[in-house]
C-alpha positions as a LaTeX table, in Angstrom:
\begin{tabular}{lrrr}
\hline
Residue & $x$ (\AA) & $y$ (\AA) & $z$ (\AA) \\
\hline
Unk1 & 0.00 & 0.00 & 0.00 \\
Unk2 & 1.45 & 3.35 & $-0.98$ \\
Unk3 & 1.14 & 6.48 & 1.08 \\
Unk4 & 1.86 & 10.06 & 0.13 \\
Unk5 & 4.22 & 12.18 & 2.21 \\
Unk6 & 5.12 & 15.86 & 2.22 \\
Unk7 & 8.76 & 16.95 & 2.09 \\
Unk8 & 10.30 & 20.35 & 2.62 \\
Unk9 & 13.51 & 20.63 & 0.61 \\
Unk10 & 15.51 & 23.47 & $-0.87$ \\
Unk11 & 14.34 & 24.66 & $-4.28$ \\
Unk12 & 17.79 & 24.16 & $-5.82$ \\
Unk13 & 17.92 & 20.59 & $-4.54$ \\
Unk14 & 14.51 & 19.86 & $-6.03$ \\
Unk15 & 15.55 & 21.43 & $-9.33$ \\
Unk16 & 18.66 & 19.26 & $-9.50$ \\
Unk17 & 16.68 & 16.16 & $-8.49$ \\
Unk18 & 14.23 & 16.82 & $-11.32$ \\
Unk19 & 17.13 & 17.07 & $-13.78$ \\
Unk20 & 18.53 & 13.77 & $-12.58$ \\
Unk21 & 15.11 & 12.14 & $-12.78$ \\
Unk22 & 14.68 & 13.43 & $-16.33$ \\
Unk23 & 18.08 & 12.04 & $-17.35$ \\
Unk24 & 17.11 & 8.67 & $-15.90$ \\
Unk25 & 13.66 & 8.86 & $-17.48$ \\
Unk26 & 11.92 & 8.50 & $-14.14$ \\
Unk27 & 10.31 & 10.70 & $-11.50$ \\
Unk28 & 11.63 & 12.34 & $-8.36$ \\
Unk29 & 9.18 & 10.17 & $-6.43$ \\
Unk30 & 10.67 & 7.00 & $-7.91$ \\
Unk31 & 14.22 & 8.23 & $-7.23$ \\
Unk32 & 13.36 & 8.88 & $-3.58$ \\
Unk33 & 11.52 & 5.57 & $-3.25$ \\
Unk34 & 14.52 & 3.67 & $-4.61$ \\
Unk35 & 16.92 & 5.45 & $-2.29$ \\
Unk36 & 14.73 & 4.92 & 0.77 \\
Unk37 & 14.34 & 1.25 & $-0.14$ \\
Unk38 & 18.11 & 0.94 & $-0.43$ \\
Unk39 & 18.65 & 2.58 & 2.97 \\
Unk40 & 16.08 & 0.31 & 4.65 \\
Unk41 & 17.51 & $-2.79$ & 2.97 \\
Unk42 & 21.07 & $-1.93$ & 4.02 \\
Unk43 & 19.92 & $-1.34$ & 7.58 \\
Unk44 & 18.17 & $-4.72$ & 7.67 \\
Unk45 & 21.27 & $-6.43$ & 6.25 \\
Unk46 & 23.42 & $-4.73$ & 8.89 \\
Unk47 & 21.11 & $-5.90$ & 11.68 \\
Unk48 & 21.22 & $-9.49$ & 10.39 \\
Unk49 & 25.01 & $-9.43$ & 10.08 \\
Unk50 & 25.29 & $-8.02$ & 13.59 \\
Unk51 & 23.04 & $-10.76$ & 15.01 \\
Unk52 & 25.07 & $-13.47$ & 13.23 \\
Unk53 & 28.36 & $-12.01$ & 14.47 \\
Unk54 & 27.11 & $-11.76$ & 18.05 \\
Unk55 & 25.84 & $-15.35$ & 17.91 \\
Unk56 & 29.27 & $-16.51$ & 16.75 \\
Unk57 & 30.95 & $-14.55$ & 19.55 \\
Unk58 & 28.58 & $-16.00$ & 22.15 \\
Unk59 & 29.37 & $-19.50$ & 20.92 \\
Unk60 & 33.08 & $-18.81$ & 21.13 \\
Unk61 & 35.99 & $-20.30$ & 19.26 \\
Unk62 & 37.96 & $-23.47$ & 19.76 \\
Unk63 & 41.53 & $-22.49$ & 19.05 \\
Unk64 & 42.98 & $-25.95$ & 19.39 \\
Unk65 & 44.94 & $-27.41$ & 22.21 \\
Unk66 & 43.51 & $-29.07$ & 25.25 \\
Unk67 & 42.82 & $-28.02$ & 28.78 \\
Unk68 & 45.43 & $-29.49$ & 31.14 \\
Unk69 & 44.40 & $-27.72$ & 34.33 \\
Unk70 & 41.30 & $-26.15$ & 35.74 \\
Unk71 & 41.12 & $-22.39$ & 36.09 \\
Unk72 & 40.92 & $-22.67$ & 39.86 \\
Unk73 & 44.15 & $-24.68$ & 39.96 \\
Unk74 & 45.99 & $-22.17$ & 37.80 \\
Unk75 & 44.86 & $-19.20$ & 39.89 \\
Unk76 & 45.05 & $-20.85$ & 43.30 \\
Unk77 & 45.81 & $-18.35$ & 46.05 \\
Unk78 & 48.64 & $-19.26$ & 48.38 \\
\hline
\end{tabular}
């Protein structure tokens, strides 16, 4: 479902946007829609990547080797 919005932008910016839209044989509305879609998509991709990275960090890494002593034994107070 589409919804109209009202924007307040500088006249020169609108003029230049119209020129770009004309060159691309499209409308300013379509240009803005595409850019907003791109921003939202990139934000969603970032959130997914962040969740995956945090899940990997929570799981931890096995760097090889084996545990030969318990932490308590290594840090025993004397």
